C-alpha positions, 0 to 999 in steps of 0.5 A: 500500500502506498500512502500520502501523509500531510502534516507529518511534523505535527504531533498526530502526523509524527505518530502516523508517519512512525506507524507507516514506516514500521508497517511492512504492508506500507510500501511507500510513504510520501510526506507533503509539508512545509518543513522536513521531517528529519527522518530518513527511510527507504520508503520515505519521500518528501515534497516540501513547499512553503505555500501549500495552497500554490502546490495544489495548482502547481504543474505536474503535482497531479502526476506526483500524487497519482498512484497512491492508495491512501492519504492521511490528512493530519495537518491542522492548527489550533483555533485559539486566537485566530479569526474564523476566516483565517482558520477556515482558510487552513482548516477547510480551504486547504483540506478541500484543495488537497482532497479535490486534487487527489479525487481528480488523480484517483477517485477511489483513493481512501482519504482519512481526515483528522477532525475532532471530538465535538465537530458539528456537521450542522454548521450551527455550533457556537464554537467557531472551530466546530462549525468550520470542521463540520463544513470541512467534513460535509464537503469532504464527504461530497467528493468521490473519495473513500473518506473517513473522518477521525474524531479523537478526543484526548490524544496521548503522544507516545515514543518521544513525540510532543506537540509543536504548540507550547500551550499543548506541551504544558497541558500534556506535561500535566496530564501525561502522568494521569493517562493510565487513570484516564484510560481506565476511567474513560477508555472510549474518550482517550487514544494515543498517537500510535493507535491513531496511526494503526487505525488509519492503516487498518481503515485504509486497508480494510475499510470501516463500517462507518465513515465517522470514527470516534475514539472508541472506533479508532481504538477498536480499529487499531486493536483489530489490526492485529499485525506486528509492525516491522522494526523502525529503521529510520535515522536522522538525516545527519547520520550517514548510513552504515557501511554495506 
């Protein structure tokens, strides 16, 4: 299976990338983003552009995005301090530009979008982010793609992964020691970066009975995956490969 990952330098995206590189059924991974992941791996290729909006209209981009089986769209920003217009431009407009380009290249591609618990598809919520996410979900489902919407609640980062947002790093610093307790008390509302990655791979490979997956469904998909990931062989780019 060949996959594309958007947002691979964020907390969720890094977890998803890790699982893709460890999974022996994923043969190729194309990362599209503004900054390099800093990971070197035989399966990994990166397209870096500062202006991702322009990327979608770039000559030849359709050829680079064709031939892939799934896209894991993990790119997102916090709505805190943003106007609705600015938040919509990143959350909705960029997402739909990517999905539209992919649907033209391969309509049967599986598109997994990381939304959020509390998203409002009626688009009437008082919460700006919930309205914008709801519109994004609605418009994605209207495209000729196999779209799945992931709505995780609390996400525990694992394997040294941290959030790029300072406020979230502070919050995770407080809540991480409580994660085992949260998992016992509210197992249907907490997941991990690893489980998200495993669930995306499972859904891309086998599908799911519903298009909207909440935390409980995400964890169930990850558990049902049932495969052992291959050892991770990535290295920092600054480290030369071992002699043959």
